[in-house]
Phi, psi and omega in degrees: 000314183300313181297338180272357178258128185261333183273176173297125176276132176254117185241124179252127179260102185270127186074043191284340176061269177250182192258030184290329174298317175301314183293323171298308181301315182303326183288326190247342176252147183261317192243079180218155171235129182258130175247122186259132173218129174204202180295154183305316181296323175293317177311306187290322178303309185294325172301327176287322179294319180302307185296306185305320184256013175044054180281145182256167176051024177226135180217137177274131178254103182278331183231114185297339178295343179281351181278126181242330188263153180300133173265143172280310182229139169237124183252123173248096181271095181049051187225331191292327178294346171271358187261119172301137182057044184299327181298324174299323179296310178307314185290340170294321177287330172296321180301321179269009173058048172299136188287316183230137172245128180240125179243113183243152181045055183247130181282127178234153174213163173231143173203148173286344190257346184214141172227022177255156175288141182252132175279129178248157169256122177266121183237014183279357181242048175317137001270005175288136177248122173243155177246141180218166174271135164259112196270130182281119188313302186296320175296324177296310184296323174290324171307310185294318175301320179290347185244023168071027174240140185241132172290117178250348178202144181214128179223142172284134178255109183251035183303316176260118193277331184272007174284140175214162181230042185295334182277357176260123187245162175062036174246135178279335177208138181203113182192169170269141181230159169247127182233136187232120183242147176238137183291135173243114178278121182277138178276000000 
């Protein structure tokens, strides 16, 4: 895929946390621009790191409404399920016609008894408690189609071995997934 793109590749890392993705990409890609986006305290810290180390081809995006140009890739690395109104966030990337959306390590489920997203309490990073969505898979795929994105790849993500959902009952499917979507322009 990379070899077929001749222009500068624009990548936004949503919920980027640290800049390990930037460092990795900078090692292997020659012509790319990396956009970093996270919580305000991380954005400010990374801006300082960029200035202090005079890093090139990286920019912190504090406000997504400032994005005007088309992005090639938007990476949601275990992040979209923490966003309240996450569908509005995805629609922002649809409006600027982002070509590929990648969701990694994101919790999805299917159930005959429920088709709504479920709010979970994350307690595995004591003493911090986070709230996150357990996303209903079929509705998410439908939402993405309605927003001009087609699923082109799906993999189960077993990165964290000690996660379990034993306290969740009556699900026909429950797992962390990596989903790769491609924009389909409708005529």
